[in-house]
C-alpha positions in Angstrom: -35.0 27.5 -35.7 -34.6 29.6 -38.7 -37.4 32.1 -39.6 -39.4 31.8 -42.6 -38.1 34.4 -45.2 -40.2 36.7 -47.4 -39.7 38.2 -50.9 -36.2 39.7 -51.6 -34.2 36.9 -50.1 -31.8 34.9 -52.4 -33.6 32.0 -54.2 -31.1 29.4 -52.8 -32.0 30.6 -49.2 -35.7 30.5 -49.8 -35.4 27.0 -51.0 -32.9 25.7 -48.5 -33.8 22.9 -46.2 -33.8 25.0 -43.1 -36.3 27.5 -44.6 -38.5 24.7 -45.9 -38.7 23.2 -42.4 -39.4 26.6 -40.9 -42.5 27.0 -43.3 -43.4 23.3 -42.8 -42.5 22.2 -39.3 -43.9 18.8 -39.8 -40.6 18.1 -41.9 -38.6 18.4 -38.6 -40.4 15.9 -36.6 -41.8 13.4 -39.1 -38.6 11.6 -40.0 -38.0 10.9 -36.3 -41.7 9.5 -36.0 -41.9 6.0 -34.3 -44.4 3.4 -33.2 -44.0 4.6 -29.6 -45.0 8.3 -30.6 -48.0 6.6 -32.7 -49.3 4.9 -29.6 -49.1 8.0 -27.3 -50.5 10.4 -30.2 -53.4 8.1 -30.6 -54.1 7.8 -26.9 -53.9 11.6 -26.5 -55.8 12.2 -29.7 -58.7 10.0 -28.5 -58.7 11.4 -25.1 -58.8 15.1 -26.3 -61.4 14.1 -29.0 -63.8 12.8 -26.3 -63.3 16.3 -24.6 -63.7 18.3 -27.7 -67.0 16.9 -29.0 -69.0 18.0 -25.9 -67.3 21.3 -25.5 -67.7 22.2 -29.2 -71.3 21.7 -28.9 -71.5 23.8 -25.7 -69.4 26.6 -27.2 -71.7 26.8 -30.2 -74.5 27.8 -27.9 -72.2 30.6 -26.5 -71.6 31.8 -30.1 -75.6 31.8 -30.6 -75.1 29.3 -33.5 -76.7 25.9 -34.0 -74.7 23.2 -32.1 -73.3 21.7 -35.3 -71.2 24.6 -36.0 -69.2 24.0 -32.9 -68.3 20.6 -34.4 -67.7 22.3 -37.8 -65.1 24.6 -36.2 -63.4 21.6 -34.3 -61.8 19.4 -36.9 -59.9 21.6 -39.4 -57.3 22.8 -36.6 -56.0 19.4 -36.3 -55.0 18.8 -39.7 -53.6 22.3 -40.5 -51.7 22.5 -37.3 -50.2 19.1 -37.7 -48.4 20.4 -40.8 -47.7 24.1 -39.9 -47.7 24.2 -36.0 -44.6 24.3 -33.9 -46.1 23.1 -30.5 -46.7 19.4 -30.0 -49.3 20.2 -27.3 -51.4 22.9 -28.7 -55.0 22.0 -29.9 -57.0 24.5 -32.0 -60.8 24.8 -31.9 -63.7 26.6 -30.6 -63.2 28.2 -27.0 -65.3 30.2 -24.7 -63.7 33.5 -25.2 -63.8 33.3 -29.1 -67.4 32.1 -28.9 -68.4 35.1 -26.8 -66.4 37.5 -29.1 -68.0 35.9 -32.2 -71.5 36.3 -30.9 -70.8 39.9 -29.9 -69.9 40.7 -33.6 -72.2 38.5 -35.7 -75.1 38.2 -33.1 -75.6 34.4 -34.0 -75.9 34.9 -37.7 -74.2 31.5 -39.2 -73.4 33.1 -42.7 -71.6 36.1 -41.1 -69.8 33.9 -38.6 -68.4 31.9 -41.5 -67.3 35.1 -43.4 -65.9 36.5 -40.1 -63.7 33.3 -40.0 -62.3 33.8 -43.5 -61.6 37.6 -42.7 -59.7 36.8 -39.5 -57.7 34.1 -41.2 -56.6 36.5 -43.8 -55.6 39.0 -41.4 -53.8 36.6 -39.0 -51.8 35.1 -42.1 -51.1 38.3 -43.4 -49.6 39.5 -40.0 -47.4 36.4 -40.1 -46.1 36.9 -43.7 -45.4 40.6 -42.7 -43.9 39.7 -39.4 -46.4 41.9 -37.4 -46.6 39.7 -34.5 -45.0 42.4 -32.4 -48.4 44.3 -32.3 -49.6 41.8 -29.9 -47.0 43.1 -27.3 -49.4 46.2 -27.1 -52.1 44.2 -25.3 -50.9 44.3 -21.7 -51.4 41.6 -19.0 -54.0 43.7 -17.1 -56.0 44.2 -20.1 -55.9 40.4 -20.8 -56.9 39.6 -17.2 -59.5 42.2 -17.1 -61.1 40.9 -20.4 -60.7 37.3 -19.3 -62.5 37.8 -15.9 -65.4 39.9 -17.6 -65.7 37.3 -20.3 -66.1 34.4 -17.8 -68.6 36.1 -15.8 -70.6 37.0 -18.9 -70.3 33.5 -20.4 -71.2 31.9 -16.9 -74.1 34.0 -16.2 -75.3 33.6 -19.6 -75.8 29.9 -19.1 -77.9 30.4 -16.0 -81.1 30.7 -18.1 -80.4 27.2 -19.7 -79.9 25.8 -16.1 -83.2 27.5 -15.2 -84.7 26.5 -18.6 -86.3 29.8 -19.1 -86.6 31.5 -22.5 -87.0 35.0 -23.9 -84.0 36.6 -22.1 -82.2 39.3 -23.7 -78.3 38.8 -24.7 -77.2 42.2 -23.5 -75.5 41.4 -20.0 -77.3 43.8 -17.9 -80.7 43.1 -19.3 -79.9 39.5 -19.2 -79.3 39.7 -15.3 -82.5 41.5 -14.8 -84.6 39.3 -17.0 -83.0 36.1 -15.6 -84.0 37.1 -12.0 -87.4 38.4 -13.1 -88.3 35.1 -14.8 -87.1 32.8 -12.0 -90.7 31.8 -11.2 -91.0 30.4 -14.8 -88.1 27.7 -14.1 -88.6 24.2 -15.3 -88.0 21.9 -12.4 -86.5 19.2 -14.8 -83.8 21.5 -16.2 -82.9 23.0 -12.7 -82.6 19.4 -11.1 -80.6 18.1 -14.2 -78.5 21.1 -14.4 -77.5 21.2 -10.9 -76.8 17.5 -10.8 -74.5 17.9 -13.8 -72.8 20.8 -12.0 -72.2 18.7 -9.0 -70.7 15.8 -10.9 -68.5 18.0 -12.9 -67.2 19.7 -9.9 -66.7 16.6 -7.9 -64.7 15.0 -10.8 -62.6 18.1 -11.1 -61.6 18.2 -7.5 -61.0 14.2 -7.6 -58.5 14.8 -10.6 -56.8 17.8 -8.7 -56.5 15.8 -5.6 -54.7 12.8 -7.4 -51.3 11.9 -5.8 -48.1 11.3 -7.7 -47.5 8.3 -9.8 -44.7 7.0 -7.3 -47.1 4.4 -5.8 -47.8 0.7 -5.6 -49.2 -0.7 -8.8 -52.6 -1.3 -7.7 -52.8 2.5 -6.6 -51.5 3.6 -10.0 -54.2 1.6 -11.7 -56.7 3.3 -9.6 -55.3 6.5 -10.1 -55.2 6.2 -13.9 -58.9 5.0 -13.8 -60.0 8.2 -11.8 -57.9 10.5 -14.0 -59.5 9.0 -17.1 -62.9 9.2 -15.9 -62.2 12.9 -14.7 -60.6 13.8 -17.9 -63.6 12.6 -20.1 -66.1 13.9 -17.4 -67.9 16.3 -20.1 -68.5 13.6 -22.4 -69.8 11.3 -19.7 -71.9 13.8 -18.1 -73.3 14.9 -21.4 -73.8 11.2 -22.5 -75.6 10.5 -19.2 -78.0 13.5 -19.4 -78.8 12.8 -22.9 -79.7 9.0 -22.0 -82.0 10.4 -19.1 -83.8 13.0 -21.5 -84.1 10.2 -24.2 -85.8 8.0 -21.5 -88.4 10.7 -20.7 -89.0 11.6 -24.2 -89.6 8.0 -25.1 -92.5 8.0 -22.7 -93.9 11.3 -23.9 -92.8 13.5 -21.0 -91.0 16.6 -22.1 -89.3 17.3 -18.9 -86.1 18.8 -20.2 -85.3 21.6 -22.7 -83.2 19.6 -25.4 -81.1 20.8 -28.3 -83.5 19.5 -30.9 -83.1 19.2 -34.7 -79.6 19.5 -36.0 -78.1 19.3 -39.4 -76.9 15.7 -40.3 -73.7 14.7 -41.9 -70.4 16.4 -42.7 -70.5 20.0 -43.7 -70.1 20.7 -47.4 -66.8 22.1 -48.7 -67.7 25.4 -50.3 -66.4 29.0 -50.3 -67.8 31.1 -47.6 -70.8 33.3 -48.4 -70.0 37.0 -49.3 -73.6 38.2 -48.7 -76.5 37.3 -46.4 -80.3 37.4 -46.6 -82.3 38.8 -43.7 -85.5 37.0 -42.6 -87.7 39.5 -44.5 -85.7 38.8 -47.8 -83.4 41.8 -47.9 -79.9 41.1 -49.4 -77.0 42.4 -47.2 -74.1 43.0 -49.3 -70.4 41.9 -48.5 -69.5 45.5 -47.8 -72.4 46.1 -45.5 -71.5 42.8 -43.5 -67.8 44.0 -43.1 -69.2 47.5 -42.0 -71.3 45.6 -39.5 -68.2 43.9 -37.9 -66.9 47.1 -36.9 -64.1 46.9 -34.4 -64.6 43.3 -33.8 -62.8 42.6 -37.2 -59.5 43.9 -35.3 -60.3 42.4 -31.9 -61.1 38.9 -32.7 -57.9 38.1 -34.9 -55.8 39.7 -32.2 -57.3 37.9 -29.3 -57.2 34.6 -31.1 -53.5 35.0 -31.9 -52.9 36.2 -28.4 -54.8 33.3 -26.7 -53.1 30.7 -28.9 -49.5 31.9 -28.6 -49.8 32.3 -24.8 -50.9 28.7 -24.5 -48.1 27.6 -26.9 -45.4 29.5 -24.9 -46.6 28.2 -21.7 -46.6 24.6 -22.6 -43.3 24.9 -24.6 -41.6 26.2 -21.3 -43.3 23.5 -19.2 -42.1 20.8 -21.5 -38.7 22.2 -22.5 -38.9 23.0 -26.2 -39.2 26.2 -28.1 -41.9 27.5 -30.6 -41.7 29.9 -33.5 -44.3 32.6 -32.6 -44.5 33.8 -36.2 -45.2 30.4 -37.5 -48.0 30.1 -35.0 -49.5 33.1 -36.5 -49.6 31.4 -39.9 -50.9 28.1 -38.6 -53.8 29.9 -36.9 -54.4 32.2 -39.9 -54.3 29.1 -42.4 -56.7 27.1 -40.1 -59.3 29.9 -39.9 -59.0 30.4 -43.8 -59.6 26.8 -44.4 -62.2 26.5 -41.8 -64.4 29.1 -43.4 -64.7 26.5 -46.3 -66.3 24.0 -44.0 -68.7 26.5 -42.1 -66.5 26.9 -39.1 -66.5 30.2 -36.8 -63.2 31.6 -35.6 -61.0 29.2 -33.5 -57.8 29.6 -31.4 -55.7 27.4 -29.0 -57.9 25.9 -26.0 -56.0 25.9 -22.8 -58.1 23.2 -21.1 -57.7 20.8 -24.2 -54.1 21.5 -24.7 -53.6 20.7 -21.1 -55.3 17.2 -21.3 -53.1 16.7 -24.5 -49.9 17.3 -22.7 -51.0 15.4 -19.5 -51.9 12.4 -21.7 -48.3 12.3 -23.0 -48.7 13.5 -26.7 -45.4 13.1 -28.6 -46.2 15.2 -31.7 -48.6 17.4 -33.5 -50.0 14.3 -35.1 -52.3 13.8 -32.1 -54.5 16.6 -33.5 -55.3 14.4 -36.5 -56.8 11.8 -34.3 -58.7 14.4 -32.4 -60.0 15.7 -35.7 -61.0 12.2 -36.8 -63.1 11.7 -33.6 -64.9 15.0 -34.4 -65.6 13.9 -38.0 -66.9 10.6 -37.0 -69.1 12.4 -34.5 -70.5 14.6 -37.2 -70.9 11.5 -39.6 -72.7 9.2 -37.3 -73.9 10.8 -33.8 -75.8 13.9 -35.1 -79.2 12.3 -34.6 -78.3 11.5 -31.1 -77.4 15.1 -30.2 -81.2 16.0 -30.8 -81.6 14.7 -27.1 -78.8 16.6 -25.3 -80.4 18.7 -22.7 -79.3 22.4 -22.8 -78.9 22.4 -19.0 -76.1 19.7 -19.4 -74.3 21.9 -21.9 -74.7 24.9 -19.7 -73.2 23.1 -16.8 -70.2 22.1 -19.0 -69.6 25.7 -20.1 -69.9 27.1 -16.3 -67.3 24.6 -15.3 -64.9 25.5 -18.1 -65.1 29.2 -17.6 -65.2 29.2 -13.7 -61.4 29.0 -13.4 -60.9 32.0 -15.6 -62.4 34.2 -12.9 -59.3 35.0 -10.9 -59.5 38.2 -8.8 -56.4 37.3 -6.8 -54.6 39.2 -9.7 -56.2 42.6 -8.5 -54.4 42.1 -5.0 -51.1 41.4 -6.8 -51.3 44.5 -8.9 -52.3 46.7 -6.0 -49.1 45.5 -4.1 -46.8 45.7 -7.2 -48.1 48.5 -9.5 -51.4 50.3 -8.5 -51.7 52.1 -12.0 -52.1 48.6 -13.7 -55.4 48.5 -12.0 -56.8 51.3 -14.3 -56.6 49.3 -17.6 -57.7 46.3 -15.7 -61.0 47.7 -14.5 -61.7 49.8 -17.7 -61.5 46.5 -19.4 -63.5 44.5 -17.1 -66.3 47.1 -16.7 -66.6 48.0 -20.4 -66.6 44.4 -21.4 -70.0 44.0 -19.7 -71.3 46.6 -22.3 -69.8 45.1 -25.3 -66.6 42.7 -25.1 -64.9 44.2 -28.0 -65.2 47.8 -26.5 -63.7 46.5 -23.2 -60.6 45.4 -25.0 -60.4 48.6 -27.1 -60.8 50.6 -23.9 -58.4 48.7 -21.9 -55.7 49.0 -24.8 -56.4 52.8 -25.1 -55.9 53.1 -21.2 -52.7 51.1 -21.3 -51.5 53.4 -24.2 -52.3 56.4 -22.2 -50.3 55.2 -19.3 -47.4 54.2 -21.6 -47.5 57.6 -23.2 -47.7 59.3 -19.8 -44.5 57.4 -18.7 -42.8 58.6 -21.9 -43.9 62.2 -21.5 -43.0 62.3 -17.8 -39.7 60.6 -17.3 -38.4 60.4 -13.8 -35.7 63.0 -13.0 -33.5 62.8 -10.1 -32.3 66.0 -8.6 -29.2 66.2 -6.4 -26.8 68.8 -5.1 -23.1 68.1 -5.9 -21.6 71.7 -5.9 -23.8 72.1 -9.1 -27.3 71.1 -9.8 -27.3 67.4 -11.1 -30.3 66.3 -13.0 -30.3 62.5 -13.7 -32.8 61.0 -16.3 -33.9 57.4 -15.8 -35.1 56.7 -19.4 -34.5 57.7 -23.0 -35.8 61.0 -24.3 -38.7 61.1 -27.0 -40.7 63.9 -28.4 -43.5 63.6 -25.6 -40.9 64.3 -23.0 -39.6 67.6 -24.6 -41.9 70.0 -22.8 -41.4 68.4 -19.3 -37.8 68.4 -19.6 -37.6 72.0 -20.7 -40.0 73.0 -17.8 -38.0 71.2 -15.1 -34.6 72.9 -16.3 -36.5 76.3 -16.4 -38.0 76.1 -12.9 -35.0 74.6 -11.3 -32.1 76.3 -13.0 -33.1 79.4 -15.3 -35.8 81.0 -13.4 -34.3 81.0 -10.0 -32.0 83.7 -8.7 -29.2 83.6 -9.6 -29.5 81.1 -12.4 -27.6 77.9 -11.9 -25.5 75.6 -14.0 -26.8 72.1 -14.6 -25.2 68.9 -15.2 -27.5 66.5 -17.1 -26.7 62.9 -16.3 -27.7 60.9 -19.4 -26.3 57.5 -18.2 -29.7 55.8 -18.8 -30.6 57.7 -22.0 -30.1 55.3 -25.0 -32.3 57.1 -27.6 -33.0 60.7 -28.4 -35.1 62.0 -31.4 -35.0 65.2 -33.4 -37.8 67.0 -31.3 -35.6 66.7 -28.3 -32.4 67.9 -30.2 -34.4 71.0 -31.3 -35.5 71.8 -27.7 -31.9 71.3 -26.4 -30.7 73.7 -28.9 -32.9 76.3 -27.5 -32.2 75.3 -23.9 -28.4 75.8 -24.5 -29.0 79.2 -26.0 -31.0 80.3 -23.0 -28.3 79.0 -20.6 -25.6 81.0 -22.6 -27.8 84.2 -22.3 -27.9 83.8 -18.6 -24.0 83.0 -18.5 -24.5 79.5 -16.9 -23.5 76.1 -18.3 -25.7 73.0 -19.4 -23.3 70.1 -19.3 -23.9 66.7 -20.4 -22.5 63.9 -18.4 -22.0 60.1 -19.0 -23.6 60.1 -22.5 -23.8 56.8 -24.2 -21.9 56.6 -27.5 -25.0 56.2 -29.8 -26.5 59.2 -28.1 -23.2 61.3 -28.2 -23.0 60.5 -31.9 -26.5 62.0 -32.5 -25.6 65.1 -30.5 -22.4 65.8 -32.1 -24.2 65.4 -35.6 -26.7 68.0 -34.6 -23.9 70.5 -34.1 -25.5 72.1 -31.0 -23.8 75.5 -30.3 -22.4 75.4 -26.5 -22.6 71.6 -26.4 -20.2 70.3 -23.6 -19.9 66.7 -22.3 
């Protein structure tokens, strides 16, 4: 697929059919749309919608926001991604990780969460227009896994207080652990029983879905399989609905057995510009600048993690279903979704792996399935908000715990130990620092990965062998961090021995060399000449040879 073009391209190319389709991928698949696709998209959209509604309510709890903000964040992505997205499977909306990041930055303040959404969208869209997606490559796999594991533990344990029905627990992880155990005697029996029952049902249905056999079976078995698959797929909606009915029954008789969600805003959110200031409970006005300064490093972390999560999901399902995505266009789709979402009071969203998997497994044929999902969410906002009053918090906690449990995967530690032990450093730095502040965990992990990357650049492997003369074989390109190390090795092994020795520098693997290295080589050649020995370059690649010859090094031989 042709990439979107920016300023400076000829007008006829910018307005060409290929470029227009690159900017608006809907133009590529809409002409081929048919009734069969519509049937499958409606089925997938309804199925994902019934999964999205309870998850959105639950993730708003993780973000520290009123539950309706989860639904406000869940519908804009379906409309925008249908027009701008390049993956038929991806669904955009609130996720556990983005909810946790949002809480860590805004502390559950709705106005600031909405403003954060706008700023994240602007950053993401700008990255797409400037083709800066390559910056995501600097977040390594160990950092991602370390953060994911820590986030899952933080989110999961953060819901234990809702399972127990206890209040007044601090949000900082270590204090949260202490006070949760300290206040166990205050646990409400109704919440504990209902929460554990919801967990048991969700786990049972999850394992039932995982144990389903292939579709190559007699008709009656296929029907039974489809029923089990449908029930297991909609398990979150079924469990939350059943728990709400139980809570409503007790409340109707005047028994306040469960901690329920309580009063929520009714109806659709107003379409309005996001706030540019905030007012504290004591009446102090907080300016736009002060709010942005309060976001700190989160303003960099959240857009990056949102892009990373969504593009990783899009690539995984594109590979699985044999089609290609345009990563730069994905950046634009997420950015525009967040920009427009800020006008309907959404908090930052990204791709959801769980809901995308449901979308794919249900047989979605195009991005239009997202429109159906968004309509389901809008209908819930318009007509079901009064019913959400009775949703027990313990049932939402069970949904969240089951959603994040698969993210805790420490098998990767064993794999990294076997393959490359140094990768454990950024993993554990990210993992441990994330319990302090999640954004600091990511920053610490990226910094550690950068240190390891720079260390490898500064200490290239040099294989030394004797072939009548001293042969030193470099295994990578030479950049300025490696200058001192290369000079030190040549001095200690050739110039400072008695008598001095000639050296053949095998540059077969060197594809790049910079000015700092050239300057050091000039000095080394002079010192070799003073000691009446030679420094000879061997198997130099043409691009490197051109640079060396342009430098006009005295005594250069190859």
